[in-house]
N, C-alpha and C positions, 0 to 999 in steps of 0.2 A: 445867198439865195433868199428870196422872200418867203415868209411863212406861208403865203398862199400856194406855193409850189411844193410844199412838203406835206406829208401825211400827219406830222405832228402838230399838236395845238401850239399856240404861243407859250412862252416860258410862264407867263402870268396864270394861264388857264391850266397849264400842267401842274404848277405848283399848288393849285386848289385841290388836286387829288392827293397830295401828300398830307395826311392827317397829322396833327400835333401828337407828340407822344402821350401815352397814358401817364398820369401822375404817379410818381413812386414816392411812397412814404419816407419820412426822415427817420422813422424808427428802425432799429435793427431788424433784419429780415429772418426772424426765428421762425423755424418750420418743425413740424412732427415728421416722422418718417413717412406717414400717409400724405402729409402736406407736400413734401418735396416730391414724391412720386406723381401727385396731381399736377404740380408745376411742370415737371418733365413731360407728362402726357400733354398738357395744354401747349407747351413748346412744340412738341411733335405735331400736333393737330394744326397749330398755326403755320408751321413750315410746309405741311402737306397742302393747306389751303392756299398759301402763297404760290407754291410750286405749280398747283393746278391752273393758276392764272397766266403762267408763262406761255401757254400754248394759244392764248387768245391772239389772233392775228392783228386786229386793229389796236394800235398802240394806245389810243386814248381810252378805248374800253378796257384794255389790259390794266392801265393805270386806275381807272375807276374800280374795277373788280379786285384789284390787288391792294388797295389802300388800307382796308381794315385788317386783312392778314398780315400786311407788312408791319402795321402799327402793333398788332398783337405779338408778332415774331420778335420785335425789339423789346417789347415789355417783358415777355416771358423769358427771353434770353437773359435780360438783366436780372430778373428775380431768381432764376436758376443759379446764375453766376454769384449772386450775393447772398444766397440761402445759407443759414447757419443751423445745421441740424442740431436739435436739442433731444437728448435721449428721453425716453419715457421716465416719468418719476419712479423712483425706487421705493418710495414710501407713500402711504396715504395718510400720513399723520398731519401734514400741512398742505394747503393748496399751493400748486406749482404749475408751471407751464406744462401742459399735457394732462393735468388732472381733470377729472370730471367731478364737479361739485354740485350738490343739491342744497338749496337754501330756501328759506321761507321769507316772505316779504311781510311787513306789519299789516298789509291788507288781507292777509291769509292765503295769498297764492304761494304755491311751491313751484319751484322752477329747477331744472337741472341742465347745466351747460358744461361743455368740455372747453377748456382754455386752449386756444390754438393760435397759429400765425394769421396775419392779416388777410393773405390771400385764401386761406382755408376757412375763414370764419363764415358762418351762415346761421344766424340765430333761429331761423325757421326750421333748421334741421338739428338744432341743439349744440351749436358751437359758437363761441364768441372770441374775438381777438384779444390777445393779451393786453393790448393797449386801450381796450374799452373801459369806461369808468367802472362798471360792475366788476370786471376782471381785476382791475387795480385794486378795488376795495377788498377782494377776496384773497388775493395772492398773499402768502405768508401766514394765513390764519389757519385755525384748527376747528374741528367739530365742536360745536357749543358756542363758538365765539359769536357775539352780537356786534354788528358793525353799523356804525352811525354813517349812512350814505347820504349826507345832505339832509333833505326833507323826509327821509324814510330810514327804516331799520332793516337789516338782513340778518338772519341767523343761519349759520352753517349747520345743516343736518347731516350730511354724509360726504365723504370724499372717496373717490375711487381712482 
């Protein structure tokens, strides 16, 4: 049967509504307890958003409306599946995954960040990924340590 006699678009047009997968980091998917809960919630929300599109009668519109939720569903399913829960640090003697660290920069700024997983990181709200350059400089260090971070210095003031 010719495409003109069906309600569906051609294969080429239909494939345009299939979005490429969101990139997944090559780093281990380390997560805090809160990070894992957030991933699970985002997976539920993506599933609900995709399920909401199944009621759309027009197949082409259903594909368009479902493209983003389907891509998010694939991403969050993979992230939840590969998540490696890291317990909260038992000590505040050294900077570790899950630590909140306050440090001063050589320009006088004082910053505080919690070191978390990649999906959980949001510098605007005070969290950075464990694979970020600053976190890598800080991990394994103690209060009072001065770190040469390329063209600048960081001094650890507090660890919580």
